[in-house]
C-alpha positions as CSV (number, residue, x, y, z in Angstrom):
1,X,101.2,105.5,131.7
2,X,97.7,106.8,130.9
3,X,96.7,107.8,127.4
4,X,93.6,109.5,125.9
5,X,92.7,107.4,122.9
6,X,89.9,106.1,120.7
7,X,88.3,102.8,121.5
8,X,86.4,101.3,118.6
9,X,82.8,100.3,119.1
10,X,80.0,99.5,116.6
11,X,79.3,96.8,114.1
12,X,81.3,95.7,111.1
13,X,81.6,98.5,108.4
14,X,79.9,100.9,110.8
15,X,82.7,102.3,113.0
16,X,82.1,104.4,116.0
17,X,84.6,105.4,118.6
18,X,84.7,106.3,122.3
19,X,87.2,108.8,123.5
20,X,88.6,107.1,126.7
21,X,91.4,107.4,129.3
22,X,93.1,104.1,129.5
23,X,96.5,102.5,130.0
24,X,98.7,103.2,127.0
25,X,99.5,99.5,126.4
26,X,96.1,98.1,127.3
27,X,94.1,95.9,124.9
28,X,91.3,97.5,122.8
29,X,88.5,95.7,124.8
30,X,90.0,96.4,128.2
31,X,87.9,98.5,130.5
32,X,88.9,102.2,130.4
33,X,89.6,104.4,133.4
34,X,87.1,107.0,132.2
35,X,84.9,107.6,129.2
36,X,85.3,111.2,127.9
37,X,83.0,111.2,124.9
38,X,82.3,109.8,121.4
39,X,83.2,110.3,117.8
40,X,81.3,109.1,114.7
41,X,83.6,109.2,111.6
42,X,80.7,108.7,109.2
43,X,78.8,111.9,110.3
44,X,81.8,113.6,111.9
45,X,79.7,114.1,115.1
46,X,81.8,114.6,118.2
47,X,80.8,114.8,121.8
48,X,83.5,115.5,124.4
49,X,83.4,116.3,128.1
50,X,86.0,119.1,127.8
51,X,86.4,119.7,131.6
52,X,87.4,116.0,132.2
53,X,89.6,116.0,129.1
54,X,91.5,119.0,130.4
55,X,91.7,117.4,133.9
56,X,93.3,114.3,132.5
57,X,95.8,116.2,130.3
58,X,96.8,118.2,133.4
59,X,97.2,114.9,135.3
60,X,99.7,113.7,132.7
61,X,97.6,111.6,130.3
62,X,99.1,111.8,126.8
63,X,96.6,111.9,124.0
64,X,97.3,109.9,120.8
65,X,97.7,111.9,117.6
66,X,94.1,111.5,116.5
67,X,92.7,112.1,119.9
68,X,94.8,115.3,120.2
69,X,93.5,116.5,116.8
70,X,89.9,115.9,118.0
71,X,90.5,117.7,121.3
72,X,92.0,120.7,119.4
73,X,89.1,120.7,116.9
74,X,86.5,120.8,119.7
75,X,88.4,123.5,121.6
76,X,89.2,121.4,124.7
77,X,92.9,122.1,124.4
78,X,94.9,124.7,122.5
79,X,97.7,124.1,120.0
80,X,98.2,123.0,116.5
81,X,97.0,119.8,115.0
82,X,99.5,117.1,114.5
83,X,100.2,115.2,111.3
84,X,98.9,111.6,111.3
85,X,101.7,109.3,110.0
86,X,100.5,106.4,107.8
87,X,102.6,103.3,107.4
88,X,104.5,103.1,104.1
89,X,103.2,99.5,103.4
90,X,99.7,100.9,102.6
91,X,101.0,103.4,100.0
92,X,100.7,102.0,96.4
93,X,103.7,102.3,94.1
94,X,103.3,104.8,91.3
95,X,102.8,103.3,87.8
96,X,105.3,104.3,85.1
97,X,103.8,107.0,82.8
98,X,106.1,105.9,79.9
99,X,103.8,103.0,79.0
100,X,100.8,105.3,78.9
101,X,102.6,107.9,76.9
102,X,103.7,105.4,74.2
103,X,100.2,104.1,73.7
104,X,98.8,107.7,73.5
105,X,101.5,108.6,70.9
106,X,100.7,105.5,68.8
107,X,97.0,106.1,68.6
108,X,97.1,109.6,66.9
109,X,99.5,108.2,64.2
110,X,97.1,105.5,63.3
111,X,94.1,107.9,63.1
112,X,96.2,110.2,60.9
113,X,97.1,107.3,58.6
114,X,93.5,106.2,58.3
115,X,92.4,109.8,57.5
116,X,95.0,110.1,54.7
117,X,94.0,106.7,53.3
118,X,90.3,107.7,53.3
119,X,91.0,110.8,51.2
């Protein structure tokens, strides 16, 4: 099955992506069927061959969520943007606010005691 997806290019810490048509399960470095454009996340610059993108969508190529959002943003296809789901392992657990509140409550009492002792 063909997919429209982003293929990373560029040096370390300088990402740049190609928008390509490739097999859904192909490796990242595998040669794509067709190159549709480019996306630079640092400058948000996007160039897409809209005619070819529409052609491949009509032929049955399924865009990934991010590729779909780029195509909608550039006006190549119509529809709503899709939510990008992030894995839960990346999310950091929230710290307990009780520990911060008890420290904040103790500090004003100490300053009040010092103020009364100074008088």
